[in-house]
C-alpha positions in Angstrom: 0.6 -44.0 -38.6 2.0 -47.6 -38.9 4.8 -49.9 -36.8 7.3 -51.0 -39.3 7.5 -55.1 -39.7 11.5 -53.4 -39.0 10.8 -51.2 -36.7 8.5 -54.0 -34.0 11.4 -56.9 -34.7 14.0 -54.2 -33.3 16.7 -56.2 -30.4 16.4 -54.2 -27.2 19.7 -53.5 -27.9 19.1 -51.7 -30.9 16.5 -49.8 -29.8 18.0 -49.0 -26.7 21.2 -47.2 -29.5 18.6 -46.3 -31.5 17.6 -43.4 -28.7 20.1 -42.8 -27.5 21.2 -41.5 -31.0 18.0 -39.7 -32.1 18.5 -36.2 -29.7 15.5 -36.2 -28.8 15.4 -34.2 -25.8 11.9 -36.2 -23.9 9.8 -35.5 -21.0 9.1 -38.3 -18.5 5.5 -39.0 -16.9 3.2 -40.8 -15.8 -1.0 -40.1 -15.1 -3.8 -42.8 -14.7 -7.1 -42.4 -14.2 -10.6 -44.7 -13.4 -13.1 -43.9 -15.8 -15.1 -46.1 -17.9 -13.8 -46.8 -21.2 -16.7 -49.2 -22.9 -14.0 -50.5 -25.6 -10.3 -51.1 -24.4 -9.2 -52.5 -27.9 -10.4 -49.7 -29.5 -8.7 -47.2 -27.1 -6.0 -48.8 -27.5 -5.0 -49.0 -31.4 -6.1 -45.4 -31.5 -4.0 -44.3 -28.9 -1.2 -46.4 -30.2 -1.4 -45.0 -34.1 -1.4 -41.5 -32.5 1.2 -41.5 -29.7 3.7 -43.4 -32.3 3.0 -41.0 -35.0 4.4 -38.6 -32.3 7.6 -40.3 -31.7 6.1 -41.5 -27.7 7.4 -44.4 -26.2 6.4 -45.8 -23.1 4.1 -48.5 -20.9 0.2 -47.9 -20.8 -2.6 -50.0 -20.0 -6.2 -49.6 -21.0 -8.8 -51.3 -18.9 -12.8 -51.1 -18.8 -11.9 -49.1 -15.8 -9.9 -46.6 -17.2 -6.1 -46.4 -17.9 -2.9 -46.6 -16.5 0.5 -44.9 -18.8 4.2 -44.1 -17.7 5.8 -43.3 -21.2 7.9 -40.4 -22.1 6.8 -37.5 -25.0 9.3 -35.3 -27.1 9.3 -32.2 -25.8 8.9 -30.5 -29.3 5.2 -32.4 -29.0 4.3 -32.1 -25.3 1.8 -29.2 -26.1 0.7 -31.7 -28.7 0.3 -34.4 -26.5 -1.3 -32.8 -23.9 -4.0 -31.8 -25.7 -4.9 -34.4 -27.4 -4.7 -36.4 -24.2 -7.0 -33.8 -22.8 -9.7 -33.4 -25.7 -10.5 -37.4 -24.9 -13.5 -37.6 -23.0 -12.6 -40.3 -20.7 -9.2 -38.2 -20.0 -10.6 -34.5 -19.5 -8.5 -33.4 -16.8 -6.5 -35.9 -15.9 -3.5 -35.3 -13.9 0.5 -35.8 -14.7 3.0 -36.6 -12.7 5.8 -35.6 -14.1 9.5 -37.8 -13.1 11.7 -36.0 -11.0 14.8 -37.0 -12.7 14.6 -36.1 -16.5 16.6 -37.9 -19.1 16.0 -40.1 -22.3 16.4 -43.2 -20.5 13.2 -44.1 -19.5 11.3 -46.6 -22.1 12.8 -47.2 -25.9 9.7 -48.8 -26.8 5.8 -47.8 -26.7 3.5 -51.0 -25.6 0.0 -50.2 -25.2 -2.1 -53.3 -23.7 -5.7 -54.0 -23.4 -6.1 -55.5 -19.2 -8.3 -56.7 -17.6 -7.3 -54.1 -14.7 -5.2 -51.2 -14.9 -3.2 -52.3 -11.7 -3.3 -56.5 -10.9 -5.4 -56.2 -7.5 -7.1 -59.7 -7.5 -10.1 -58.2 -5.8 -13.8 -58.6 -7.3 -15.0 -54.7 -7.6 -18.3 -55.4 -7.6 -18.1 -56.9 -3.5 -17.2 -53.0 -2.4 -17.4 -49.4 -3.7 -14.2 -48.9 -5.3 -14.9 -44.8 -5.8 -15.4 -44.7 -2.0 -11.8 -44.1 -1.8 -9.8 -42.0 0.9 -9.4 -38.0 1.0 -6.2 -36.6 -0.1 -2.8 -35.5 1.8 -0.8 -32.3 0.5 3.2 -33.1 1.6 3.1 -31.0 4.7 -0.3 -32.6 5.9 1.7 -35.6 5.2 4.6 -34.9 7.3 2.2 -34.1 9.7 1.7 -37.9 9.9 4.7 -38.8 10.1 5.1 -36.5 12.6 2.2 -37.6 14.7 2.4 -40.7 16.9 -1.1 -42.1 16.3 -0.5 -42.3 13.0 -0.3 -44.9 11.7 2.2 -44.7 7.6 2.0 -47.7 5.4 3.9 -48.1 2.5 1.7 -49.5 -0.3 4.4 -51.1 -2.5 6.2 -53.9 -2.9 9.6 -54.8 -0.3 11.6 -54.3 -2.7 10.7 -50.8 -3.6 10.5 -49.8 0.0 14.1 -51.3 0.3 15.7 -48.3 -1.6 13.4 -45.6 -0.7 10.2 -45.3 1.7 9.2 -42.2 4.2 10.2 -41.9 7.9 8.6 -44.3 10.6 6.7 -46.5 7.3 5.0 -49.6 8.1 6.6 -51.7 5.3 5.0 -55.3 4.1 6.5 -58.1 3.0 5.3 -58.7 0.0 6.5 -59.1 -3.8 2.7 -57.9 -5.0 -0.4 -55.1 -5.0 -2.3 -58.1 -4.6 -0.8 -59.5 -1.8 -0.7 -56.4 0.4 -4.2 -56.3 -0.1 -5.2 -59.7 0.7 -2.7 -59.1 3.6 -3.5 -55.5 4.7 -6.5 -56.0 6.6 -4.7 -58.9 9.6 -2.1 -57.0 9.7 -3.0 -53.8 10.7 -6.3 -55.0 12.1 -6.0 -53.5 15.7 -5.5 -49.9 14.3 -8.6 -49.6 12.4 -9.5 -46.7 14.5 -6.5 -44.6 13.9 -5.0 -42.1 11.5 -3.8 -44.1 8.3 -1.8 -42.5 5.8 -0.8 -44.1 3.0 1.9 -43.9 0.0 3.1 -45.2 -3.0 5.1 -44.7 -5.7 1.8 -42.2 -8.2 -1.2 -42.6 -6.7 -2.6 -45.3 -8.3 -2.9 -48.2 -6.0 -3.9 -45.9 -2.8 -6.6 -44.7 -4.7 -8.4 -48.6 -5.1 -5.9 -49.8 -1.4 -8.1 -46.8 0.5 -10.7 -48.1 -1.1 -10.6 -51.1 0.0 -9.4 -50.3 3.7 -12.6 -48.3 4.2 -14.8 -50.9 3.2 -13.0 -53.5 5.4 -13.8 -51.0 8.4 -10.5 -48.9 8.6 -12.7 -45.3 9.5 -9.9 -42.7 9.1 -7.9 -43.6 5.9 -6.0 -41.0 3.6 -3.3 -40.8 0.8 -0.9 -38.9 -0.7 -2.1 -37.1 -3.7 0.4 -37.8 -6.7 1.9 -40.6 -4.6 6.1 -40.7 -3.6 6.7 -38.2 -7.1 4.0 -35.6 -6.1 5.2 -35.1 -3.0 8.8 -34.5 -4.3 7.9 -31.7 -6.3 6.3 -30.1 -3.8 9.2 -30.0 -1.1 10.6 -29.0 -3.9 8.4 -26.3 -4.6 7.2 -24.9 -1.6 10.8 -25.4 0.5 8.7 -28.3 3.3 11.1 -30.9 4.5 11.6 -34.0 2.8 10.7 -36.8 4.6 11.6 -39.8 2.1 14.4 -41.3 2.9 16.7 -42.7 -0.5 15.6 -43.3 -3.4 11.7 -43.7 -5.3 11.8 -47.0 -7.2 10.3 -46.4 -11.0 9.3 -49.2 -13.5 10.8 -48.1 -16.1 14.6 -49.0 -17.5 16.0 -46.6 -14.7 14.4 -48.5 -11.7 14.7 -45.3 -9.7 14.8 -41.5 -8.8 16.8 -39.3 -6.0 14.8 -37.9 -3.5 15.9 -38.3 -0.6 19.9 -38.0 -0.3 20.4 -40.8 2.0 21.8 -44.5 0.9 19.6 -46.4 2.7 20.1 -50.1 1.2 23.2 -52.7 1.1 24.3 -54.2 -2.3 22.9 -57.4 -2.4 26.1 -59.0 -4.0 28.4 -58.3 -1.2 26.2 -57.4 2.1 28.3 -54.6 3.2 28.5 -51.4 0.7 26.0 -49.1 0.4 24.2 -49.6 -2.5 20.4 -48.3 -4.2 20.6 -49.1 -7.9 18.9 -51.9 -8.5 19.0 -54.1 -11.9 18.7 -57.0 -13.6 20.8 -60.0 -14.1 21.9 -60.1 -17.3 21.3 -64.2 -17.6 18.2 -63.8 -19.2 17.2 -67.6 -17.9 17.9 -66.0 -14.1 17.1 -62.1 -14.1 16.9 -61.5 -11.2 15.8 -58.3 -9.2 18.7 -57.3 -6.9 21.1 -54.1 -5.9 24.3 -54.0 -7.0 27.0 -51.6 -5.9 29.4 -50.4 -8.3 32.7 -52.7 -7.2 30.5 -55.8 -7.7 28.8 -55.1 -10.5 32.1 -54.4 -12.5 34.0 -57.8 -11.3 30.6 -58.9 -12.1 30.2 -57.7 -15.3 26.8 -56.8 -14.6 25.7 -60.2 -14.1 24.0 -61.2 -10.0 26.5 -64.1 -9.4 29.9 -66.0 -11.6 28.1 -68.6 -11.8 24.9 -66.9 -14.5 27.9 -65.0 -16.6 29.8 -68.6 -16.9 25.7 -70.0 -18.1 25.6 -67.2 -20.3 28.8 -68.5 -22.5 27.3 -71.6 -23.2 25.5 -72.5 -26.7 21.8 -71.1 -26.7 20.2 -74.8 -26.7 21.7 -75.9 -23.1 20.9 -72.1 -21.6 17.5 -73.1 -23.3 16.9 -76.3 -21.5 18.1 -75.4 -18.1 16.8 -72.0 -17.9 13.7 -72.8 -15.6 16.1 -74.9 -13.6 18.3 -71.9 -13.3 15.4 -69.6 -12.4 14.7 -71.1 -9.3 18.6 -71.0 -8.6 20.2 -70.4 -5.6 21.0 -67.3 -6.0 17.9 -66.0 -6.4 16.2 -67.5 -4.1 18.5 -66.3 -1.3 18.0 -62.8 -2.5 14.7 -63.2 -1.5 15.4 -64.8 2.0 18.0 -61.8 3.1 15.5 -59.3 2.1 13.5 -58.7 5.4 17.1 -59.4 7.6 18.8 -56.6 5.0 16.2 -54.5 6.0 15.8 -54.6 9.6 19.3 -54.7 9.6 
């Protein structure tokens, strides 16, 4: 089934309305697999046609090194979807990470892109063996690492993800990209190469590559949480073990967070007083800064990061376009970045 031109050019607002009104119950999930795909473009085209016909929505990256998928699937099509994925030789046996919190708002469009890599890591894979990864940890084993004063627990996510939720005693790097993490992890933890190290990330994909890179750089005892925070949360619930993850798990879809721990560990970026852990993008597209907002501030500023953005959004579109580059580097956006570590350490 091909996407019609009308469907292709629907606005974001209309897509939201369509999903909200279609009455379809959906399963939100993610999965990845490092595997050789000889023709990523052909794989992309086949997946798009077949998943579009099933009514799947999501953001999927395909590369020569594998697939990275975050998506939702109509519950009525789940068995068909599973059989389809498992029948593809490159993906046979791939495990799914089912979202901790299920609703229908995770994605509103199906997007599948061919990329150089399924995660932007900035590494030359020819320099080391990406398959030489660290051993997996279960949720119980991860808790043991957290309780062990001689172990080092490293958060392999961006600082803004860790701000709303992280494991107890985790080491958090002041970086905004996975590429930056891999470029600095050796230097930041250079004195701990002989220690027991536990890595974790959202669903496990970043830790696969990071553990192999760290072993290549001389870290002798590297482990990582299988399935990431998502699977950890499921194991905690299913096995009745203690949950040592505090706050929310940031997710890269429309929800921007799943509740794992009951605590709210972050503060509203707008008033810098009220406990909050809901992320928003500023409604002014020329800004679009990511920020944490409490309900009173969001109601007062109508979804904008500040009154300046709210006022600018009322200007004629040609004027907004002209000012967009300048405003993207506004004092408001920069202040959120500069105050990030201050908020984290408070």
